[in-house]
N, C-alpha and C positions, 0 to 999 in steps of 0.2 A: 105430812112427811112422805107418804106414799106418792102423792102428786108430784112433789119435788124430785124424788128419785126417778119416777116415771118420765118426767120431763127431761131430766139430765140424760137418761138412757136413750130417749128418742133423739135428743140433740147429738149424742155421740154416734148413734147409728147413721144419722143424716150426714155428719161430717165424714164418717168412714165411707158411706155410699158415694159422696161427691168426690172424695179423694181417689177411690178406685176407678170411678167413672172418668175422672180427668186424666189419670194415668193411662187408662185404656184408650182414651181419645187421642192422647199424644203419641201413643205407640206407633212406630213405623210398621207398615204392612210389608212383609217379605214373603215371596213365593219361592219355595225350594223343592228339590226332588224328594219324592217319597221313596221308601225302600222297595226294591224289586220283590214282588210277592207279598208285600206288607204295606199297603197304602196308608196306614195310620201311623207308620213309623218313619222317623227321619232317615232319608236315604244317604247314598254314598257320594254324591256329586262334590268333587273337591272345590269347585268354584262357588257352589252354594255355601260350603263350610267356611270358605275364606271370608265371605260376606258376614256370616253369622259370628265368626270369631272377631271380626272387626267391630261389630255391634257390641259384643260382650266386652271387649277390651276398652271400648269407649263408654260402657255403661249406658247405652242407648236402649230404652225399652222398645220391644218389638212384638208384633203379632205374626206368628208363622203360619203360612198356608202350605200344607204338604200337597204336592202335585204328582199324581200318578201319571207318568209320562206315556204309559200305554193306553190310558183312557183320560185324556186331558179334559177337564171340565169346561163347559161352554163359556162360563164367565171369564176363565183364564185366557182362552183364545180370543175373546172379544177385546180384552185389554192388552193382550200380547199376542198378536196374530202369528208371530214366528214360533210361538210355543216353547221357547227356550227358558231355562232357569240358570241362575237366579234372576229375579226381577224384584225391584223395590218401588213402592209407591211414595213419590215425593210430591206433596201437594195433591193435585188431581192427575198426575202423570205417572204411569208405570215405566220405570227405566230398567232396561236389560244391560247385560255385560258387567261382569264383576270388576273389571278395571275402571269402568265409568262410575259404577256404584261406589267403589271404595274412594275414588277421587271426590265425589260429591259428599260422602260422609266426612271426609277429612276437612272439607270447607265448612260444612254445617256444624260439625262437632269437633273443633280443633284441639280440644283438650280431653284426654292426653293426646299429644301429637304422636302419630304413627308414620310420619313422613320419612321416607328412606332417602338418605343423601344421594344425589344424582349419580355419583360414580359407582354406587352399589346396586342400583335398581335392576340391573340385568344379571346379577349373580344367581347362578343356578337356573337360569331361564330355559335352558335346553334339557334339563334333567327329565322332565315329564315326557316330552316327545320321544326321547331316546329310550326311556323305560317302556313306553307303549310299543315301540318297534321291537325291542328285545322280547317283551312278553308275548307278542303275537308270532314271533319268529319260530319256524320249524326247522331252520338250518343252523346248526351249531357253529358253522364256519363262515357265516355271512357278515361277521364283524359287528353285529348289533350289540353283543355283550361288551366288546371292547369300547364301543362308542359310549355306552352308558358309564363304563368305568372311567373313561377319560373325563366325563363331566363330573362324576363324583370326586375324582382326584383333584379337579380344579376347585371344587367346593372345599375339599379338605385343605388345600393350600391357602385358600382365602380365609377360612376360619382360623387356621393356625396363626395367621398374621393379624386378623382383625376381630376374632371372636370375643365372647362365646356366640353372640348372634351375628348376623351378616354385617350389621353396622356398628358392632361393638357390644357394650354392656346392656343396651336398651333394645327391646323388641320393636320392630318397625313393620311396615306393610309387606315388605318382601318376605319376611319370616312367616307372616300369616298366609301368604300365598304358597310358600313352600311346604308348610306343615302338612296340609291334607294330601298333597302330592307324594310326599315322602312316606306317608302312612299307606297310601295305595301301593306304592313301590314295595314296601315291607310285606304287606299282606298278600298281594297278588303274586309276587315273584317267589315267595316262600311256598305258597300253596301250589302254584302251577309248575314251577321249575325247580323247587327245592334250593333256591338261590337266596343268599343274604348278602348284605353289605360286608365287604371284607373287613376282618378284625383290625387290620393295620390302618384303616381310615378312622383313627381314634377320635379325631375332632368332629367328623361327620356323625359318628355314633353318639358322642356327647351332645351334639346339637339336636339330634332327633329326640334324645331323652329329655332334653330341656324343653323342646317344643311340645312334646306329648304330655308333659307334666303340667303344662299351663292349664289353669282353670277354664279358660276360654276354649281350649281344645277338647278337654274332657267333656265339657258340657255340650259340645256341638258335634262330636264324632258319632259315627254309626257303628254298629257291630260288625266284626270281621266277616261274618257270614253274608252280610248284605253286599259287601265289597266283592266277595268271591262270586256271589250270584249275579252281580252286574257285569263282571268281566267274563264269566263263563261263555256266553254266546259269542263274544268277540275273540276269545282264545280258541274255542272249539266250535266254529260256525257249522 
C-alpha cells in the first residue's frame, strides 16, 4: 500500500515538474526598465508597460528581466547593443521597439485580437509628446499647456463618437499604448505642476478610469513614486 502511494506521489511530482518546466521553457523573455533607485522593482517605462500589457491581454507566459538603465548588465548590452528597453526574445533574436514587438505578438498570438482598425491607429498619438513639452516647460505663456489641451480635446471628441475605447467596445493595441502614457501624464503633471485633466473632458476621464481598472494595467504598473523619481531630473535638471 505504501509502495503504491509512494509511486503515485512520485509520478505526480514528475508530472508537475515537467509541466512547470515546459511552461518556463515556452515563456517569452522580455527585458524592461527597472525602477529608478530600486533595481529589483518594475520601472516606469510606458513602452515597456505597453508590451507587458499586451502579453497579459493575450495570456502569453513571459519571463521578465529588470534592467537597471544606470548600470546595464553586460549580457543585456551583448544581445542589445543600443541598450534600449523594451526588448523581447523571439527565437534566438532579441527584438527592440515596442511598435515592432506588438506587431510580432499580434502575428504570433492572434487570439484575442488586439488589432486596431487602420482609421484609429493614430488617435491620441501626439498626447505624450505634448505632455512632455508641457511638463518640462518653465514658461506659462509658451503655449505648451494649450497644445496638450488641444490633443486631449481631440481625444474627448473621438471617444464621444466612438467610445468607450478608441475603437469602440473592445480594447485594442492603441488603448494599450495610451494607457501607460496617460498614467504618466496624471502622475507627473499633478506632482510637478498641480495640473489635472479638466473635469469637462468627461469621456477622457471615463476612458482613463476604464484603462486603469484593467487587470493587465494593474498587474504591470509601477508605483507613482517611481514615475516621479524618473521625471525629476528631466523636469529639474
